[in-house]
C-alpha positions, 0 to 999 in steps of 0.5 A: 477633376474640377467639377465631379470630384471624388467628394462629389461622387461619394456624396460628401458635399451639401445639396447646394455644393453638389447641385452647383457643380452640376449646374456650373459644368452644365453651364459651361458645356453650353457656353460652346458652339453647338458645332464644337466636337466637345459640345457634341460629345457631352451632350450626346455620350454618357461616359458614367459606368463605362468600361475602358476597353483598349487604347492606342496612344502615337505621338500627338494622337490618342485613341480610346475605346470604351462600352458605353451605355446602359440596359435603357439606352444599349450598350455601344463601343464607343470610340474617341480620337483626341487630336494633338493628344498628351496624356497629362496624368494617369497613363499607367492607370489607363494602361492598368485599366485595359488590363484589370478589366473591367474598370470604370470610368465613374465620372468624367468632365471637360475643361479649357477652351478649344485648341487646349481642352483637358478631358478628365476621368475617375476611374475605379474597379467594378461597381466603385469598388476601389480608386483605380486612379485619374486620367487627364487627356490634353488635346486640341480636338477630338472625333468620336463614334458608337457602333452597337454592342451586343450587351455588357461584355468586353471583347478579348484583348 
């Protein structure tokens, strides 16, 4: 993770380092064309505390389904489809996340530039109880959709 490291998530940075990482990331996302899929995703959907539901990985394409949201916003089944995808780090962690439910995405971030992007996740057990690894997905583009969920419950596998 470049911006939202474990040290950042655990509050191990000074206030200025913490705020600086957040400001730098917002500046980075803000530098994208407003119509870019990454900027639209990063400014519309929070993956903080999202639960990993399932994923399908085929050559050059990865589909990831998450349970996102909170009590205030409501809960959503969020599907992210990565085009030209490759799991650079954490394929086993992603498989384990589906099997050991719920696994939370503690924080996520994007890096790179369009056509050469990476989406990174910090995974933890429920309520941050255990480190479950990191996932890095390299991709060319992404699209996403949300469908209202009945609550904070993962469907059966």
